[in-house]
Short mmCIF file of the C-alpha atoms (twelve columns), coordinates in Angstrom:
data_MODEL
# 
_entry.id   MODEL 
# 
loop_
_atom_site.group_PDB 
_atom_site.id 
_atom_site.type_symbol 
_atom_site.label_atom_id 
_atom_site.label_alt_id 
_atom_site.label_comp_id 
_atom_site.label_asym_id 
_atom_site.label_seq_id 
_atom_site.Cartn_x 
_atom_site.Cartn_y 
_atom_site.Cartn_z 
_atom_site.pdbx_PDB_model_num 
ATOM 1   C CA . MET A 1   -107.372 62.546 109.023 1 
ATOM 2   C CA . LYS A 2   -109.898 64.184 111.289 1 
ATOM 3   C CA . LEU A 3   -112.720 61.899 112.364 1 
ATOM 4   C CA . GLU A 4   -115.218 64.482 111.126 1 
ATOM 5   C CA . GLU A 5   -114.112 63.705 107.571 1 
ATOM 6   C CA . ILE A 6   -115.571 60.191 107.784 1 
ATOM 7   C CA . GLY A 7   -119.100 61.568 107.677 1 
ATOM 8   C CA . PHE A 8   -120.694 59.985 110.771 1 
ATOM 9   C CA . TYR A 9   -121.945 62.720 113.084 1 
ATOM 10  C CA . THR A 10  -121.116 60.585 116.138 1 
ATOM 11  C CA . LEU A 11  -117.404 60.565 115.261 1 
ATOM 12  C CA . THR A 12  -115.397 63.663 116.117 1 
ATOM 13  C CA . ASP A 13  -111.891 64.439 117.279 1 
ATOM 14  C CA . GLN A 14  -113.436 66.164 120.285 1 
ATOM 15  C CA . ARG A 15  -115.166 62.947 121.277 1 
ATOM 16  C CA . ALA A 16  -111.940 60.973 120.944 1 
ATOM 17  C CA . ARG A 17  -110.107 63.601 122.982 1 
ATOM 18  C CA . THR A 18  -112.541 63.534 125.917 1 
ATOM 19  C CA . ALA A 19  -114.084 60.029 125.938 1 
ATOM 20  C CA . THR A 20  -113.698 58.034 129.138 1 
ATOM 21  C CA . HIS A 21  -115.870 55.588 131.059 1 
ATOM 22  C CA . THR A 22  -117.328 58.539 132.997 1 
ATOM 23  C CA . SER A 23  -117.875 61.067 130.181 1 
ATOM 24  C CA . PRO A 24  -121.381 61.510 128.723 1 
ATOM 25  C CA . LEU A 25  -122.498 58.606 126.557 1 
ATOM 26  C CA . SER A 26  -121.908 59.516 122.942 1 
ATOM 27  C CA . ARG A 27  -123.901 56.804 121.189 1 
ATOM 28  C CA . CYS A 28  -126.021 53.809 122.178 1 
ATOM 29  C CA . GLU A 29  -128.057 51.283 120.211 1 
ATOM 30  C CA . LEU A 30  -131.033 49.344 121.528 1 
ATOM 31  C CA . LEU A 31  -132.412 46.253 119.774 1 
ATOM 32  C CA . LEU A 32  -136.139 46.338 120.419 1 
ATOM 33  C CA . THR A 33  -137.331 43.271 118.530 1 
ATOM 34  C CA . ASP A 34  -136.165 40.423 116.342 1 
ATOM 35  C CA . ARG A 35  -139.436 40.502 114.377 1 
ATOM 36  C CA . CYS A 36  -139.147 41.560 110.750 1 
ATOM 37  C CA . ASN A 37  -141.401 41.618 107.708 1 
ATOM 38  C CA . LEU A 38  -138.502 40.696 105.392 1 
ATOM 39  C CA . LYS A 39  -136.323 37.587 105.214 1 
ATOM 40  C CA . CYS A 40  -132.954 38.949 104.073 1 
ATOM 41  C CA . PRO A 41  -130.717 35.884 103.532 1 
ATOM 42  C CA . TYR A 42  -127.612 37.529 104.975 1 
ATOM 43  C CA . CYS A 43  -129.313 38.432 108.279 1 
ATOM 44  C CA . ARG A 44  -127.969 36.231 111.066 1 
ATOM 45  C CA . GLY A 45  -130.868 36.886 113.410 1 
ATOM 46  C CA . LEU A 46  -130.494 37.086 117.178 1 
ATOM 47  C CA . LYS A 47  -129.805 34.600 119.925 1 
ATOM 48  C CA . PRO A 48  -132.886 32.688 121.144 1 
ATOM 49  C CA . GLU A 49  -132.994 34.640 124.406 1 
ATOM 50  C CA . TYR A 50  -133.606 37.871 122.476 1 
ATOM 51  C CA . ARG A 51  -136.457 36.578 120.321 1 
ATOM 52  C CA . GLY A 52  -139.691 38.565 120.287 1 
ATOM 53  C CA . ASP A 53  -140.149 42.116 121.581 1 
ATOM 54  C CA . MET A 54  -138.210 43.598 124.451 1 
ATOM 55  C CA . PRO A 55  -140.715 44.379 127.240 1 
ATOM 56  C CA . PHE A 56  -141.628 48.069 127.058 1 
ATOM 57  C CA . GLU A 57  -140.730 48.802 130.679 1 
ATOM 58  C CA . GLN A 58  -137.321 47.203 130.184 1 
ATOM 59  C CA . ALA A 59  -136.652 49.281 127.076 1 
ATOM 60  C CA . LYS A 60  -137.800 52.407 128.894 1 
ATOM 61  C CA . ALA A 61  -135.564 51.655 131.888 1 
ATOM 62  C CA . THR A 62  -132.510 51.087 129.666 1 
ATOM 63  C CA . LEU A 63  -133.065 54.382 127.876 1 
ATOM 64  C CA . ASP A 64  -133.579 56.151 131.199 1 
ATOM 65  C CA . LEU A 65  -130.255 54.778 132.457 1 
ATOM 66  C CA . TRP A 66  -128.500 56.048 129.340 1 
ATOM 67  C CA . ILE A 67  -130.197 59.446 129.526 1 
ATOM 68  C CA . ARG A 68  -128.984 59.863 133.108 1 
ATOM 69  C CA . GLU A 69  -125.491 59.215 131.716 1 
ATOM 70  C CA . GLY A 70  -125.861 62.171 129.327 1 
ATOM 71  C CA . LEU A 71  -126.759 60.231 126.164 1 
ATOM 72  C CA . ARG A 72  -126.234 62.328 123.025 1 
ATOM 73  C CA . ASN A 73  -127.128 59.956 120.170 1 
ATOM 74  C CA . VAL A 74  -129.304 56.848 120.107 1 
ATOM 75  C CA . ARG A 75  -130.274 54.275 117.494 1 
ATOM 76  C CA . LEU A 76  -133.342 52.072 117.850 1 
ATOM 77  C CA . SER A 77  -133.119 48.933 115.763 1 
ATOM 78  C CA . GLY A 78  -134.105 45.290 115.437 1 
ATOM 79  C CA . GLY A 79  -135.335 43.263 113.497 1 
ATOM 80  C CA . GLU A 80  -137.667 45.905 112.121 1 
ATOM 81  C CA . PRO A 81  -138.163 48.485 114.897 1 
ATOM 82  C CA . THR A 82  -141.233 50.075 113.285 1 
ATOM 83  C CA . LEU A 83  -143.085 46.854 114.200 1 
ATOM 84  C CA . TYR A 84  -142.385 47.461 117.886 1 
ATOM 85  C CA . PRO A 85  -145.450 48.555 119.915 1 
ATOM 86  C CA . ARG A 86  -145.176 51.950 121.604 1 
ATOM 87  C CA . LEU A 87  -142.067 52.892 119.626 1 
ATOM 88  C CA . GLU A 88  -143.210 56.510 119.506 1 
ATOM 89  C CA . GLU A 89  -143.264 56.638 123.308 1 
ATOM 90  C CA . LEU A 90  -139.620 55.560 123.454 1 
ATOM 91  C CA . VAL A 91  -138.725 58.199 120.868 1 
ATOM 92  C CA . LYS A 92  -140.496 60.885 122.908 1 
ATOM 93  C CA . GLN A 93  -138.673 59.714 126.018 1 
ATOM 94  C CA . CYS A 94  -135.364 60.256 124.239 1 
ATOM 95  C CA . ARG A 95  -136.399 63.657 122.908 1 
ATOM 96  C CA . GLU A 96  -137.615 64.822 126.310 1 
ATOM 97  C CA . GLY A 97  -134.418 63.468 127.856 1 
ATOM 98  C CA . GLY A 98  -132.311 65.792 125.715 1 
ATOM 99  C CA . VAL A 99  -130.947 63.220 123.236 1 
ATOM 100 C CA . GLU A 100 -129.726 65.202 120.235 1 
ATOM 101 C CA . ARG A 101 -129.928 62.575 117.488 1 
ATOM 102 C CA . ILE A 102 -132.614 59.896 117.511 1 
ATOM 103 C CA . ALA A 103 -132.100 57.349 114.746 1 
ATOM 104 C CA . ILE A 104 -134.191 54.472 113.433 1 
ATOM 105 C CA . SER A 105 -132.849 51.636 111.246 1 
ATOM 106 C CA . SER A 106 -135.660 50.387 109.016 1 
ATOM 107 C CA . ASN A 107 -136.242 48.315 105.902 1 
ATOM 108 C CA . GLY A 108 -138.566 51.046 104.654 1 
ATOM 109 C CA . VAL A 109 -141.612 48.904 103.907 1 
ATOM 110 C CA . ASN A 110 -143.968 50.375 106.496 1 
ATOM 111 C CA . ARG A 111 -146.613 53.000 105.727 1 
ATOM 112 C CA . HIS A 112 -145.745 56.679 105.285 1 
ATOM 113 C CA . GLU A 113 -147.861 57.658 108.272 1 
ATOM 114 C CA . VAL A 114 -145.741 55.433 110.540 1 
ATOM 115 C CA . TYR A 115 -142.596 57.329 109.590 1 
ATOM 116 C CA . ASP A 116 -144.398 60.677 109.838 1 
ATOM 117 C CA . ARG A 117 -145.505 59.909 113.400 1 
ATOM 118 C CA . LEU A 118 -141.952 58.958 114.321 1 
ATOM 119 C CA . ILE A 119 -140.633 62.246 112.937 1 
ATOM 120 C CA . GLU A 120 -143.276 64.122 114.906 1 
ATOM 121 C CA . ALA A 121 -142.218 62.207 118.034 1 
ATOM 122 C CA . GLY A 122 -138.584 63.227 117.567 1 
ATOM 123 C CA . VAL A 123 -136.777 60.973 115.083 1 
ATOM 124 C CA . ASN A 124 -134.311 63.002 113.023 1 
ATOM 125 C CA . ASP A 125 -132.291 60.203 111.382 1 
ATOM 126 C CA . PHE A 126 -133.446 57.233 109.323 1 
ATOM 127 C CA . ALA A 127 -131.253 54.510 107.851 1 
ATOM 128 C CA . ILE A 128 -133.217 52.670 105.157 1 
ATOM 129 C CA . SER A 129 -131.981 49.440 103.558 1 
ATOM 130 C CA . LEU A 130 -131.907 49.114 99.767  1 
ATOM 131 C CA . ASP A 131 -129.687 46.308 98.471  1 
ATOM 132 C CA . SER A 132 -130.241 46.636 94.735  1 
ATOM 133 C CA . GLY A 133 -130.972 49.111 91.984  1 
ATOM 134 C CA . CYS A 134 -133.585 46.836 90.401  1 
ATOM 135 C CA . CYS A 135 -136.773 45.243 91.673  1 
ATOM 136 C CA . ALA A 136 -135.962 41.616 90.816  1 
ATOM 137 C CA . THR A 137 -132.627 41.476 92.664  1 
ATOM 138 C CA . GLY A 138 -133.983 43.694 95.429  1 
ATOM 139 C CA . GLU A 139 -136.721 41.198 96.214  1 
ATOM 140 C CA . VAL A 140 -134.203 38.339 96.197  1 
ATOM 141 C CA . MET A 141 -132.103 40.290 98.710  1 
ATOM 142 C CA . ALA A 142 -135.268 40.757 100.818 1 
ATOM 143 C CA . GLY A 143 -135.877 37.018 100.916 1 
ATOM 144 C CA . GLY A 144 -138.449 36.945 98.135  1 
ATOM 145 C CA . VAL A 145 -140.953 39.310 99.760  1 
ATOM 146 C CA . LYS A 146 -143.013 40.693 96.881  1 
ATOM 147 C CA . GLY A 147 -143.377 44.456 96.682  1 
ATOM 148 C CA . SER A 148 -140.712 45.121 99.322  1 
ATOM 149 C CA . TRP A 149 -138.248 46.800 96.971  1 
ATOM 150 C CA . ASN A 150 -140.834 49.193 95.526  1 
ATOM 151 C CA . LYS A 151 -142.016 50.111 99.026  1 
ATOM 152 C CA . ALA A 152 -138.464 50.835 100.215 1 
ATOM 153 C CA . VAL A 153 -137.762 53.005 97.171  1 
ATOM 154 C CA . ASP A 154 -140.997 54.908 97.770  1 
ATOM 155 C CA . THR A 155 -140.135 55.455 101.450 1 
ATOM 156 C CA . ILE A 156 -136.644 56.732 100.676 1 
ATOM 157 C CA . GLN A 157 -138.038 59.217 98.170  1 
ATOM 158 C CA . TYR A 158 -140.747 60.265 100.613 1 
ATOM 159 C CA . LEU A 159 -138.389 60.828 103.562 1 
ATOM 160 C CA . SER A 160 -135.490 62.392 101.634 1 
ATOM 161 C CA . GLY A 161 -135.480 66.091 102.441 1 
ATOM 162 C CA . LYS A 162 -137.647 65.640 105.545 1 
ATOM 163 C CA . VAL A 163 -134.866 64.295 107.801 1 
ATOM 164 C CA . TYR A 164 -131.289 63.098 107.621 1 
ATOM 165 C CA . LEU A 165 -131.559 59.819 105.717 1 
ATOM 166 C CA . THR A 166 -128.913 57.323 104.712 1 
ATOM 167 C CA . VAL A 167 -129.394 54.451 102.292 1 
ATOM 168 C CA . GLY A 168 -127.693 51.288 103.533 1 
ATOM 169 C CA . ILE A 169 -126.548 48.789 100.884 1 
ATOM 170 C CA . VAL A 170 -125.386 45.326 101.937 1 
ATOM 171 C CA . PHE A 171 -123.416 43.399 99.324  1 
ATOM 172 C CA . THR A 172 -123.232 39.634 98.937  1 
ATOM 173 C CA . GLU A 173 -122.355 37.321 96.057  1 
ATOM 174 C CA . THR A 174 -125.888 37.955 94.754  1 
ATOM 175 C CA . ASN A 175 -125.545 41.693 94.133  1 
ATOM 176 C CA . ALA A 176 -121.835 42.616 94.357  1 
ATOM 177 C CA . ASP A 177 -121.404 42.622 90.569  1 
ATOM 178 C CA . LYS A 178 -123.941 45.469 90.377  1 
ATOM 179 C CA . ALA A 179 -122.374 47.645 93.070  1 
ATOM 180 C CA . ILE A 180 -121.896 50.696 90.846  1 
ATOM 181 C CA . GLU A 181 -125.420 50.514 89.441  1 
ATOM 182 C CA . THR A 182 -126.931 50.127 92.918  1 
ATOM 183 C CA . VAL A 183 -125.097 53.159 94.290  1 
ATOM 184 C CA . MET A 184 -126.047 55.242 91.257  1 
ATOM 185 C CA . PHE A 185 -129.695 54.302 91.716  1 
ATOM 186 C CA . ALA A 186 -129.559 55.136 95.427  1 
ATOM 187 C CA . ASP A 187 -128.129 58.533 94.501  1 
ATOM 188 C CA . SER A 188 -131.156 59.211 92.273  1 
ATOM 189 C CA . LEU A 189 -133.458 58.926 95.307  1 
ATOM 190 C CA . GLY A 190 -131.971 61.990 97.060  1 
ATOM 191 C CA . PRO A 191 -130.519 60.586 100.318 1 
ATOM 192 C CA . SER A 192 -128.258 62.472 102.716 1 
ATOM 193 C CA . ASP A 193 -125.567 59.801 102.404 1 
ATOM 194 C CA . ILE A 194 -124.993 56.236 101.194 1 
ATOM 195 C CA . ARG A 195 -123.482 53.442 103.294 1 
ATOM 196 C CA . THR A 196 -122.000 50.400 101.560 1 
ATOM 197 C CA . ILE A 197 -120.904 47.274 103.384 1 
ATOM 198 C CA . PRO A 198 -120.238 43.618 102.542 1 
ATOM 199 C CA . SER A 199 -122.192 41.085 104.578 1 
ATOM 200 C CA . ALA A 200 -120.214 39.266 107.253 1 
ATOM 201 C CA . GLN A 201 -120.466 36.075 105.209 1 
ATOM 202 C CA . PHE A 202 -119.224 37.774 102.013 1 
ATOM 203 C CA . ASN A 203 -116.646 40.126 103.575 1 
ATOM 204 C CA . ARG A 204 -114.735 41.097 100.448 1 
ATOM 205 C CA . ALA A 205 -113.293 44.410 99.355  1 
ATOM 206 C CA . LEU A 206 -115.787 46.244 97.138  1 
ATOM 207 C CA . VAL A 207 -113.120 47.130 94.592  1 
ATOM 208 C CA . SER A 208 -115.549 48.113 91.832  1 
ATOM 209 C CA . LEU A 209 -116.670 51.123 93.876  1 
ATOM 210 C CA . ALA A 210 -113.332 52.752 93.079  1 
ATOM 211 C CA . ASP A 211 -114.818 53.521 89.644  1 
ATOM 212 C CA . LEU A 212 -117.677 55.634 90.982  1 
ATOM 213 C CA . PRO A 213 -117.814 59.085 89.341  1 
ATOM 214 C CA . ALA A 214 -116.164 61.897 91.282  1 
ATOM 215 C CA . GLU A 215 -119.367 63.943 91.237  1 
ATOM 216 C CA . ILE A 216 -121.185 61.176 93.110  1 
ATOM 217 C CA . LEU A 217 -118.447 60.838 95.730  1 
ATOM 218 C CA . ALA A 218 -118.421 64.601 96.251  1 
ATOM 219 C CA . LYS A 219 -122.013 64.451 97.541  1 
ATOM 220 C CA . TYR A 220 -121.619 61.790 100.205 1 
ATOM 221 C CA . PRO A 221 -118.926 61.862 102.942 1 
ATOM 222 C CA . ILE A 222 -119.525 58.299 104.205 1 
ATOM 223 C CA . LEU A 223 -119.502 56.829 100.717 1 
ATOM 224 C CA . ARG A 224 -116.396 58.854 99.849  1 
ATOM 225 C CA . TYR A 225 -114.625 57.552 102.962 1 
ATOM 226 C CA . ARG A 226 -115.480 53.950 102.126 1 
ATOM 227 C CA . VAL A 227 -114.267 54.322 98.540  1 
ATOM 228 C CA . SER A 228 -111.048 56.013 99.674  1 
ATOM 229 C CA . ARG A 229 -110.266 52.897 101.715 1 
ATOM 230 C CA . VAL A 230 -110.992 50.615 98.765  1 
ATOM 231 C CA . LYS A 231 -108.517 52.575 96.666  1 
ATOM 232 C CA . VAL A 232 -105.654 51.775 99.067  1 
ATOM 233 C CA . GLY A 233 -106.551 48.122 99.471  1 
ATOM 234 C CA . LYS A 234 -108.426 48.299 102.768 1 
ATOM 235 C CA . HIS A 235 -111.490 46.219 103.584 1 
ATOM 236 C CA . ILE A 236 -114.520 47.650 105.332 1 
ATOM 237 C CA . ARG A 237 -114.470 44.774 107.827 1 
ATOM 238 C CA . GLY A 238 -111.519 43.519 109.835 1 
ATOM 239 C CA . LEU A 239 -108.403 44.807 111.570 1 
ATOM 240 C CA . LYS A 240 -105.011 45.267 109.947 1 
ATOM 241 C CA . GLU A 241 -101.719 44.410 111.566 1 
ATOM 242 C CA . MET A 242 -98.547  45.720 110.003 1 
ATOM 243 C CA . THR A 243 -97.694  42.267 108.662 1 
ATOM 244 C CA . ASP A 244 -100.997 42.110 106.734 1 
ATOM 245 C CA . TRP A 245 -100.072 44.760 104.185 1 
ATOM 246 C CA . PRO A 246 -98.972  43.685 100.679 1 
ATOM 247 C CA . GLU A 247 -95.550  44.809 99.482  1 
ATOM 248 C CA . ASP A 248 -96.942  47.140 96.802  1 
ATOM 249 C CA . LEU A 249 -98.675  49.164 99.533  1 
ATOM 250 C CA . CYS A 250 -95.629  49.459 101.782 1 
ATOM 251 C CA . ASP A 251 -95.828  53.267 101.779 1 
ATOM 252 C CA . LEU A 252 -99.433  53.139 102.997 1 
ATOM 253 C CA . LYS A 253 -98.948  50.713 105.859 1 
ATOM 254 C CA . GLU A 254 -101.062 51.425 108.872 1 
ATOM 255 C CA . GLU A 255 -101.446 49.289 111.941 1 
ATOM 256 C CA . ASP A 256 -104.699 49.233 113.877 1 
ATOM 257 C CA . CYS A 257 -104.286 49.768 117.592 1 
ATOM 258 C CA . GLY A 258 -105.478 46.352 118.821 1 
ATOM 259 C CA . SER A 259 -107.742 47.810 121.498 1 
ATOM 260 C CA . CYS A 260 -111.262 49.272 121.607 1 
ATOM 261 C CA . PRO A 261 -111.713 52.506 123.575 1 
ATOM 262 C CA . LEU A 262 -114.933 53.003 121.594 1 
ATOM 263 C CA . VAL A 263 -116.691 50.876 124.231 1 
ATOM 264 C CA . LEU A 264 -116.085 53.535 126.895 1 
ATOM 265 C CA . ASP A 265 -118.939 55.792 125.736 1 
ATOM 266 C CA . ASP A 266 -120.740 53.642 123.163 1 
ATOM 267 C CA . ILE A 267 -123.099 50.779 124.128 1 
ATOM 268 C CA . ALA A 268 -125.163 48.146 122.289 1 
ATOM 269 C CA . VAL A 269 -127.920 46.335 124.194 1 
ATOM 270 C CA . ALA A 270 -130.197 43.377 123.545 1 
ATOM 271 C CA . GLY A 271 -132.407 42.079 126.339 1 
ATOM 272 C CA . ASP A 272 -130.634 42.807 129.611 1 
ATOM 273 C CA . ASP A 273 -127.131 42.318 128.164 1 
ATOM 274 C CA . HIS A 274 -124.668 44.931 126.958 1 
ATOM 275 C CA . TYR A 275 -122.165 44.202 124.187 1 
ATOM 276 C CA . PRO A 276 -118.958 45.838 122.932 1 
ATOM 277 C CA . CYS A 277 -120.737 47.004 119.763 1 
ATOM 278 C CA . ILE A 278 -123.654 46.178 117.505 1 
ATOM 279 C CA . VAL A 279 -121.464 44.054 115.208 1 
ATOM 280 C CA . TYR A 280 -120.275 41.976 118.167 1 
ATOM 281 C CA . LEU A 281 -123.893 41.466 119.194 1 
ATOM 282 C CA . ARG A 282 -125.071 40.467 115.712 1 
ATOM 283 C CA . GLU A 283 -122.149 38.069 115.295 1 
ATOM 284 C CA . GLN A 284 -123.449 36.383 118.471 1 
ATOM 285 C CA . GLY A 285 -120.420 37.044 120.620 1 
ATOM 286 C CA . LYS A 286 -120.583 36.998 124.407 1 
ATOM 287 C CA . PRO A 287 -121.949 40.073 126.205 1 
ATOM 288 C CA . ILE A 288 -119.719 42.115 128.468 1 
ATOM 289 C CA . GLY A 289 -122.279 42.035 131.285 1 
ATOM 290 C CA . LYS A 290 -125.768 42.981 132.412 1 
ATOM 291 C CA . VAL A 291 -127.435 46.344 131.917 1 
ATOM 292 C CA . GLY A 292 -127.204 48.282 135.157 1 
ATOM 293 C CA . PRO A 293 -125.228 50.826 137.185 1 
ATOM 294 C CA . ASN A 294 -121.937 48.892 136.819 1 
ATOM 295 C CA . MET A 295 -122.118 48.831 133.025 1 
ATOM 296 C CA . ARG A 296 -119.546 51.550 132.315 1 
ATOM 297 C CA . ALA A 297 -116.990 50.094 134.742 1 
ATOM 298 C CA . GLU A 298 -117.474 46.676 133.132 1 
ATOM 299 C CA . ARG A 299 -116.838 48.183 129.724 1 
ATOM 300 C CA . LEU A 300 -113.637 49.811 130.915 1 
ATOM 301 C CA . ALA A 301 -112.449 46.463 132.284 1 
ATOM 302 C CA . TRP A 302 -113.287 44.772 128.961 1 
ATOM 303 C CA . ALA A 303 -111.324 47.387 127.027 1 
ATOM 304 C CA . LYS A 304 -108.310 46.867 129.285 1 
ATOM 305 C CA . ARG A 305 -108.209 43.093 128.996 1 
ATOM 306 C CA . THR A 306 -109.192 42.583 125.351 1 
ATOM 307 C CA . ASP A 307 -106.654 42.331 122.550 1 
ATOM 308 C CA . THR A 308 -108.872 42.887 119.514 1 
ATOM 309 C CA . PHE A 309 -106.351 41.170 117.233 1 
ATOM 310 C CA . GLU A 310 -106.871 38.018 119.314 1 
ATOM 311 C CA . ASP A 311 -110.665 38.289 119.436 1 
ATOM 312 C CA . PRO A 312 -112.072 36.426 116.387 1 
ATOM 313 C CA . ILE A 313 -115.114 38.700 116.026 1 
ATOM 314 C CA . CYS A 314 -113.163 41.955 116.339 1 
ATOM 315 C CA . SER A 315 -110.282 40.851 114.112 1 
ATOM 316 C CA . ALA A 316 -112.553 39.703 111.276 1 
ATOM 317 C CA . ASN A 317 -115.509 42.078 111.549 1 
ATOM 318 C CA . CYS A 318 -114.511 45.394 113.157 1 
ATOM 319 C CA . LEU A 319 -115.876 48.100 110.874 1 
ATOM 320 C CA . ASP A 320 -113.560 50.623 109.291 1 
ATOM 321 C CA . PHE A 321 -114.910 53.703 111.067 1 
ATOM 322 C CA . CYS A 322 -114.706 51.952 114.445 1 
ATOM 323 C CA . SER A 323 -111.041 51.040 113.989 1 
ATOM 324 C CA . GLU A 324 -110.384 54.554 112.640 1 
ATOM 325 C CA . TYR A 325 -111.904 56.022 115.804 1 
ATOM 326 C CA . ASN A 326 -109.901 53.680 118.058 1 
ATOM 327 C CA . ASN A 327 -106.671 54.548 116.261 1 
ATOM 328 C CA . ARG A 328 -107.391 58.252 116.637 1 
ATOM 329 C CA . TRP A 329 -108.256 57.823 120.323 1 
ATOM 330 C CA . PHE A 330 -104.842 56.259 120.931 1 
ATOM 331 C CA . GLU A 331 -103.115 59.054 119.028 1 
ATOM 332 C CA . LEU A 332 -104.700 61.477 121.494 1 
ATOM 333 C CA . HIS A 333 -104.141 59.212 124.536 1 
ATOM 334 C CA . PRO A 334 -100.688 57.693 124.024 1 
ATOM 335 C CA . LEU A 335 -100.733 56.116 127.500 1 
ATOM 336 C CA . GLY A 336 -103.640 53.917 126.401 1 
ATOM 337 C CA . VAL A 337 -106.860 52.910 128.147 1 
ATOM 338 C CA . GLU A 338 -105.142 53.048 131.544 1 
ATOM 339 C CA . CYS A 339 -105.028 56.831 131.250 1 
ATOM 340 C CA . VAL A 340 -108.817 57.147 131.560 1 
ATOM 341 C CA . LEU A 341 -108.460 56.463 135.275 1 
ATOM 342 C CA . ASN A 342 -106.431 59.640 135.613 1 
ATOM 343 C CA . PRO A 343 -107.595 61.883 132.749 1 
# 
């Protein structure tokens, strides 16, 4: 399949064909704060050294470094990034630096005027969390914060049609039995797409999503991709080796590549550390190194030495679209990561 069919605008065959440790940065994510006005029980939080707000000048310097590297897409996250002081200034910095897509991950409980100011500053992508189709379960999933579910629903409805907006649904044992109902409710709010994912602690195949109506799947490329994987027995999280496939799926066997060229032009940062990806960061793995001029070379070295089947975080938690990208990259670069030295 072409990467474009997955539905994420950062994933393209052209990117996979040209990505090296010296090509323009395709996507970066910056964690600005660990502060949040919800208490979602599945959230692992951040390491103690990243607690509080990232100093503004440090955030600005990191973004400036990325912009000089030709950054195309950026995501500002947390915690709840709309609680971060001077967030609009960072957004404007990205816009003025030529970043094409400026995304914010939010729980959606802030005031409308906050989101309006961010759009005016340059945000053109919001990912809003909504983990249930009903208020009672939604508030449980938000850690018991009263009114949070209604506020998130209101924000999604308000922003839908203004910008590209995805609804992100995290499933745990608490809400997995209502997966179909939650997706159907999210659809009624008018989003651009719907992202479904099991929490790292839950990490089970969302098999019930295979029963979603075809007319719903036709609307949403990312949701359709996720459901297509469910239908052939694939999990959203984790890598597959050939030996992992059950006998009744022998005709659909597919082996993941066991390496991560995604790190060559994709960076996640918390504090002054850079990580292989945002999942690796949130699962509290070790950083690759420090933010600075040697960052891309360090990422190339990490990609060369790391067998992702042997890495416990990668093997258990690598997201489906990341492994799909890595597999496609190796199809286009059969000599492997070594070839980026002599493209």
